[in-house]
Structures are given as structure tokens and as C-alpha cells.
N, C-alpha and C positions, 0 to 999 in steps of 0.2 A: 454692578447687578441690570441695568436695563439695558444698557445698550445691547450686550451675545443676543440676553430673551428676545429683546423685542427685533432686533435686526432681525435674527434666525426665521421668527413668524411673519414678516417681511418678504423675508429670501423666497420663503416657501412657497407664497402665498403666488408670488410670482414666477414662481416655477424653476427655480433654481437652487443649484444644491451649494451647501454656505461652507466657508472651512474658515473657525475661528483661530487666529495666532494671539491668546492674551501676554500680558505683562507680568511677568515672575508673581503678583501680587493676586491676578484673579485667573488663576489655574484655576481653583477649589471651585471657585462660580462659572468657570465656564464648563467646567467637568458636568457640574448638574444640569448647567441646560442642556449640554451634549444628552446627558442620558435621560431629563424632560423628554424632551423632546423626539428621541429616538421610540423611548414609550408609545411616546403618543400618537408614529407612523408608524410602529410595529398593529398598533390596535388597526388605525386605518387599513393596513396590507399596500401600503407603500415603502421604499428603499430606508431604510431604516440608519444606512448614510450618511444621507439628504444633508444630514449639519454634522460635521467634525469639528475635529482641531488638530492642527497642530501635536506632538506629541513632546510632552512635558522633559524638563523646562524648557520653553522654547526660547532662539533665539534670535537675536538682530539680522544677522546675513539669513537664517532659513525663512522668516516674517521679509525680508525685499526679497527674496527667491521665490515666493508664492505672490507680491505685489507683480512679479515681472508677469505672473504665469497665469495669472486669475484674467476674467473676461471685465471685472467691475469689482475696483477697489474703496473699503469705509477706510480710511483712516484717522479715527478720531482718539486724542487722546495726549499723550509728553509729544513734546516740540520734533522730537528725536522721532517718535514714528510718525508725524504729521508730517515730513521735512521728506522723509523716506514713499511715502505712501504718494507725495507733488513728483518725483523726481523719477517716478514710476515706469511714466511710458504708459498707464493704463488710464483708462479713462477711472476717474476717481472722486470721492467726493471727502476732501480732505480739513477736516473741525477741528477745530483750537479746545484746546482746555482752560482756555482763561477767565471764566465764569461768565457771568452778565456784568454790568456796572449800569445802577437803575439812577435814577435823577426825581430831586421830589424838591418842586418850589416854596414848599410850605403852604397852601392852600386845601393840602389833606390833614388831618388830626394826626397826631406823630402816632399815637394809637396806633391808624390805621395803616399807614406805613409801616412803624414793625411787624404789628401783623404779617404782614405781606411777604416784606422783609427773610422775617425769621422764615416760614415755610420755606423760601427758595436755600435760604442759607444751610437749611439740613437736609434737605431731599437728598436720599442715597449718600450723606454722610457728605454733604458738601462736592463731592465727588462727580456730580453731572458736570456737562461741559454748559450748562441752563441755569444752573444754579443762582443765587445770588453771592457777585464774591464782592462786592462792592458797590456805594449808597454814598450819589453825592447830593448836599442840599443847604439852601443856603445857610448863610453862616447863624442867626439868630434861631434857628430849628436844630443846630446843632444837639442840647444840652437836654431838650427834651427830646429830642429823638434816641438819644444814647439810651436814656430816660427809660424812654416805653421798650428797646429792646432788652432793659434787663428787666424788663414785667415782662417778658414772653420768654423767661427761661436766659438770657443771654449772660454771659461775665464780665464786668471792663476792666483789659489788662494795662496794668499800670506801665510804668515806665523802665522796672526793669524787668516784668514780664514781657512788655514786648521787644526787649531787650535777646533774652531765652527764647523765643519762636522766630526771629530773625539767624537767630544760630543753629536752628533745628533746620528752616527750612532753606537756610544755604549751605550746610550738610546735607541734604538730598537734592540736592540740583548737580554733584558730578554726576556720573554713573548711572542711569537710574536701576538697573541689574542690582549693582551692587549695594544700594542705598535700600534699595528694597530688601535684598537677602540677608541686609545688615540689620533691617527694622527700624533705622532710620530714617524710612522717608515717612512724611506722616500721611500723606495724601490716603482719602477715604477710609480714616479710622474713624472710630467713634468721641466722643466730644472726652468720652472718659478716659480715656489711653493718650489724646493731646493731651488734657488736665493733669494723665498723670509724668506725662513727658517733659512738659516744661514743670516742673515742683511745683505747681498750682496748691494752695489751701486745698483742704480737701470739703468747703464747700464749695466749690470751685468744679468739683470733679463731680458732683450731680449737674453741673450747666446743661444744656443743652447747643451751646455754642458761645463762641467765644467774641468781643466786640472790641474790634482795636482802631483807634485815632491815630493814622499816622502822621509823621514829625513832614510831610513832603508830598510831589505828587512822586518825587522819587525814589522814597523809602520803599526798598523790599515788600515793605506789609501795604501799598498802596491797596494794591488788590489780594484777596484771600482764597485762590479758586482751587479744589479741590479738597481743602475743609469746610470742615463744619465750623465755621469763620464770618463776620463781613468786617467790612472797614467802613469806618465813618467819616467825611470830609467833608467842610463846610467855607463857601465862598460867598462873595461879595455879588447879588445877584441871579439870577435865572441864567441870564447869557454866561456869564463865567462857571457857574456848573454845569454845563450844559458845555463847556471850552472843554472841561475838565474831564468828564465823563467819554466825550471823543477821544483824547487824548488815553485815558484809559482802556476803555472798553473796547471788543472784537464786535467786527462786523457780522457777527453770526447773529447775537439777538439782544437785545434793551428792552428797558425799560422805564416808564415815567410813570410818575404819583402828581397827579393834578387836577383840578377842579376847571380847568380853560381848556379847550379842545384844540381851543389855536394854538396853546404849548405846546401838544400833543403833538398840535402840525409841525411847528419847529420841532421838539426832537428829531420825528423822524425824518426830517428834511439836512440837521446835523449831524447826528449818528451813523442815517443810512443805513439801518441794519435787515437782514435779511426777515426778521424778525421782530415787530415790536410793542411789546402789549399794556395800556394804561390800567395802573391801580388795581393791578395782579403780584403776586409770584412773579419771580424770571424765569421760573419755570414752565410756568403759566405758558410760556414759546412756543412750546415741546404739543400743545396743544389743548386744548380742556371744553368741554361740554360748554361752557360757561361765555369762550370765545369764538368755536365756530371755529377755529385752528383743527386743521387736519393732525390727527395726530406724527409726531413724527420721533423718532428715536437720536437724531443727531439733526443739528440744524449747521447752516452751511451760510460764510457770509460771502459770494460770489469772489468774483476776481480778486477782493480790495480785500478777499482773506486769502486769495491763491485756490478756489476755492472753486468746482465746476458746479458747486450749487449752490444757489441764493436762495432763504427759508428753508422747509424742513425737506428729509427723506423719507417718501413715502410709499408706498407697493409701487406705483406706478411707476418712480423711477426706477426701478429696480426690473422691469416687464420690457420685453421687446412690445413692441404695437404698429402692425401693420394701418395704414390709413388706407379705406379703399372708396375707391367715387366712382357713382355712374350719374350718367348723363337725368339733371332734374329737370330738364329742360327741352322742350322742341326749337332744334334749331332751323328757327328758319333761312336764311341766310344762304342762298341758291349755288352766289359764285365760291362758297365752301367747301359744300360740294361732301360735305359729310365731314368735313377737317375740324370739325366743332371753333372752339377758338383760334388754332392754329391755322394763319392765312398760307396757301398753297403757294411755293414758289414759281416761278416762272420754268 
């Protein structure tokens, strides 16, 4: 929902035409975006086709061809889409959908951490790349954090339910378009539909998000991007928690929950994300009035992520800019004879 809508507005603000190439499950959303923007353009007396979409159903070859013909590519979503954007040869912003991994050092009350993480895990049904996908805390804080997340409307999966979630996510890792067409891909779906797909008890179907305690860092459930769910890890000490967060997370954004400024700085140095938020939901990295970040629908992690963007995609990044310089001081050096700072040759 968020990326096509905001990106269309940012593209228009910089006087671009925008062509959307949605995944099969996002066709209806992009249809609504194009229709809404077209009406607004008509009211403004502007070209109504300035924002358009590839004919449905879009295909990977069509998207790849569009990537090669456009002036600028924003590839945000599945691994396949991001890889196509990175190899197309067109200037691009390629942002993974890996979600945000947060680190909590135990100094912030579990209730406060849980309230923030719950916001990030449920935003846009967990489908936004800046939504919280995992949180790593110190071991003594794991149980209190899980309990606080339950108080925020989460449901803790037991071992059998975790196995079913692994199977569901595994079924969707093949051909993305086939998984979506068959309805087996859980990404971007409501918590109610996700709970029904997992066969959870009726009480769990009123939940806002799922809570998972993975078996290990190598568990397929170690991070849970794309769905309204959060993985909770425990480690012995803040340094070990930072290390695991660095291994699990992507460099486009991260979050840290701490009362100690020096630990926030250590998190910034160790995780090196494009944007780091402190004591906020991960989704706040896209910009919030409370943190001063300029609003950005897509975040990039720079070279570490294979992106030509480090930080947030703003309208300025989509505009061609001509910088004009005029002489601002009198050049009194006679030997330069009006050549400014450039020395004349013999």
C-alpha cells in the first residue's frame, strides 16, 4: 500500500512520469493508486497518464524490460525483484524486504519496547521493508518481553505451530508468482488470515500479530519480514545481541532500545544502517515528526545492500538538479587576469 502511493507522489513532485510494475498480489492496490492519482491530475489540468501501470497480470520479463528502459528504477520487494533492479544497468534504488531487526539492552521497560515493536510488526500487515521483523534482547529480558508483547495483542506460537509456520513460509519461497496465484504466500495478509492458514485456535484469530521464539539464529523463523509477526531472540549481553542483530538484519534500517546514549552509538557503528532509530518502532526510520527524518517510502543500505541509496528515498533524489555558481568575491590577483581560481598556463 505505502510504496506505490508515496513513490507516485514523490515522482510527480520531481516532475517525473511513473510506471508501476506490481507483483500479482499488489495489482488491485496499484490500480487504486493509479485511478486516484489520475483523478487528481485531471483536476489539476495535468496529464492524467503521468502515473500508470503495466497491464495486468504483470510478468517478470515485462518488469525487466521496463527496468532497462526507465531513467531510474526503484526495486523494492522480493529478492527476485531486487536482484533484477540491481543488474538492469539503470541507475537504481534496490531495497530488500528483509525488515528491521531491533536490539534491546534490557534497560528500557519491556512494556515500552513491546509497544514500539508491535507498531512496527503490524504496520501495513508487516509488509513494509522497515517493519520490525525481529528483536534481539539480553537473555533475562526474553520472557518479560514476550509477556509484554502478548499484552499488546500478540500470540506466542508453540513448537507445533512454529513447525506449521515454517512449512507455510517454505511453500512460498519457490516461484513467487505461483505462490501468490495459489494463495499460499502469506506476505501482506491480515493476522486473521495468517492465523486461519496456520490452523490456530479461535482465540488466536483475534490477535494482532504472531510472536515466535526461534530455535536458533539459523532457523527460517529467525526473522519474519512481510507478515504481521515478530521473532524474539535472547543473547548473553549487549555485545552478543548486537552481533546477532548484525548477522540477521539488513543495512537499510535498524532500531535500538536503550537508555544509554553510548550504546546507541555502538549500535550505529556495529550495525551501520542507512537509518537507525532509538526507542522507536522500526517503521519510524521511514520518517516521523518526532525524529526529524524526512519521510521516505523506501530505505537503502548503500553498497552493503547493493543499493545506490544509503538512507531514505526523498523527492530530491528523483529530481535533476542544476547547481549554478556565480563569483561571490572580487578576485584581486592581477596575474590571474580574470581567470578566477584557474591559473593560466604559459
